[in-house]
SEDRENMI-359403 format. One record per residue: residue number from 1; residue in three letters; z, x, y of N, C-alpha, C in turn. Coordinates in steps of 0.1 Angstrom, whole numbers, m for minus. Layout:
! SEDRENMI-359403
    n  res    nzz    nxx    nyy   cazz   caxx   cayy    czz    cxx    cyy
  NUM  ALA      Z      X      Y      Z      X      Y      Z      X      Y
...
! end
This chain:
! SEDRENMI-359403
    n  res    nzz    nxx    nyy   cazz   caxx   cayy    czz    cxx    cyy
    1  ARG    191   m162    102    184   m173     96    189   m186    102
    2  LEU    179   m194    106    182   m207    112    177   m218    102
    3  VAL    185   m226     97    182   m237     88    184   m250     94
    4  ALA    173   m258     95    173   m272    100    172   m281     88
    5  PRO    182   m290     86    181   m300     75    169   m309     77
    6  GLY    165   m314     65    154   m324     66    142   m319     57
    7  GLY    134   m310     62    123   m305     54    113   m316     50
    8  ARG    107   m314     39     97   m324     34    103   m338     31
    9  GLU    116   m338     28    123   m351     26    123   m359     38
   10  ALA    123   m353     50    124   m361     62    111   m368     66
   11  GLU    100   m364     59     87   m370     62     87   m385     60
   12  LYS     93   m390     50     94   m404     47    103   m411     57
   13  LYS    114   m405     60    124   m411     70    118   m412     84
   14  LEU    110   m402     88    104   m402    101     91   m409    102
   15  GLY     85   m413     90     73   m420     90     61   m411     91
   16  PHE     62   m398     88     51   m388     88     43   m389     75
   17  LYS     31   m385     75     23   m384     63     28   m373     54
   18  SER     25   m374     41     29   m364     32     23   m350     35
   19  GLY     32   m340     35     27   m326     38     27   m323     53
   20  SER     30   m332     62     29   m329     76     40   m319     81
   21  MET     51   m319     74     62   m309     78     58   m295     74
   22  ALA     52   m294     62     47   m281     58     36   m276     66
   23  VAL     27   m284     70     16   m280     79     21   m277     93
   24  GLY     31   m284     98     37   m281    111     44   m267    110
   25  ALA     51   m264    100     58   m251     98     47   m240     98
   26  ARG     37   m242     91     26   m232     90     19   m230    103
   27  ALA     17   m241    111     11   m240    124     20   m232    133
   28  MET     33   m234    133     42   m226    141     42   m212    137
   29  GLN     41   m209    124     41   m195    120     28   m188    124
   30  GLU     17   m194    123      4   m188    125     m1   m189    140
   31  GLY      4   m199    147      0   m201    161      3   m189    170
   32  GLY     16   m186    171     20   m174    177     21   m174    192
   33  ALA     14   m183    199     15   m184    214     29   m189    218
   34  PHE     34   m184    229     48   m187    233     48   m187    248
   35  GLY     50   m199    254     50   m200    268     37   m195    275
   36  PRO     38   m187    285     26   m182    291     19   m170    284
   37  TRP     25   m166    272     19   m154    265     10   m159    254
   38  SER     m1   m152    252    m11   m155    242     m6   m150    228
   39  ARG    m13   m155    218     m9   m151    204    m10   m136    203
   40  GLU    m20   m130    209    m22   m115    208    m11   m108    215
   41  GLN     m6   m113    226      5   m106    234     18   m107    226
   42  VAL     20   m119    220     33   m120    212     32   m111    200
   43  GLU     21   m111    193     19   m103    181     21    m88    184
   44  LEU     16    m83    195     17    m69    199     32    m66    202
   45  PHE     39    m75    209     53    m73    213     61    m72    200
   46  CYS     58    m81    190     66    m81    178     63    m68    170
   47  VAL     51    m64    169     48    m52    162     54    m40    169
   48  ASP     54    m39    182     59    m28    189     74    m27    188
   49  HIS     81    m39    187     96    m39    186    101    m42    172
   50  LEU     92    m41    162     96    m43    148    103    m56    145
   51  LEU     97    m67    151    102    m80    149     94    m88    139
   52  MET    100    m96    131     92   m105    122     99   m118    122
   53  VAL     91   m129    122     96   m142    121     88   m149    110
   54  GLU     95   m156    101     89   m163     90     94   m177     90
   55  ILE     85   m187     90     89   m201     91     84   m208     78
   56  ASN     94   m214     71     91   m221     58     96   m235     58
   57  CYS     90   m243     51     95   m257     49     95   m260     34
   58  ASN    107   m264     29    108   m268     15    113   m283     15
   59  GLU    117   m288      4    121   m302      2    133   m305     11
   60  GLU    142   m296     12    155   m299     19    156   m294     33
   61  SER    148   m284     37    151   m279     50    139   m271     56
   62  LEU    139   m269     69    130   m261     76    137   m248     79
   63  THR    133   m236     74    140   m224     75    132   m214     84
   64  ILE    139   m208     94    132   m198    103    141   m186    101
   65  ASP    134   m175     96    140   m162     94    136   m153    104
   66  PHE    145   m146    111    142   m136    120    146   m122    115
   67  VAL    137   m113    114    141    m99    109    138    m89    120
   68  PHE    148    m81    122    147    m71    133    156    m59    130
   69  PRO    153    m47    135    162    m36    132    175    m37    140
   70  THR    186    m32    134    199    m33    140    203    m19    146
   71  THR    195     m9    145    197      4    150    187      7    161
   72  ASN    189     17    169    180     21    179    168     28    173
   73  VAL    157     21    172    145     27    167    135     29    178
   74  GLY    130     41    180    120     43    190    107     46    185
   75  ASN     97     47    193     83     50    189     82     65    188
   76  VAL     87     71    177     87     85    175     75     89    167
   77  GLY     66     97    172     54    101    164     57    113    155
   78  PHE     47    115    147     48    126    137     50    140    144
   79  GLY     60    147    141     62    160    146     71    160    159
   80  ASP     75    148    164     84    148    175     98    152    171
   81  ASN    105    158    180    119    162    178    127    149    179
   82  VAL    136    147    170    144    135    170    158    139    174
! end
C-alpha cells in the first residue's frame, strides 16, 4: 500500500477545483495505459500474472493498493498434474 498525504484536502491548497483529485484518481485507475503499452496490454498482463491495483482518493490521502500473489502460481489447467 502506498499512501500519499493530501487527498481531497489538498485541492484547496493547490488551487484545484472541487472533486478534481477524486476524478484524477479514477482516471489513473481506469486509464490503464503505461508507457508504450496500451490499456489492453496492461490489463492482459495484470490478469495473466494475478495483479490488481486499486487507486482511491479520500479527504486525507491518495491511496494506491497493489495486490499480488506471494507464492509461485502458474497457469495450471484443469486436470494438469501439479
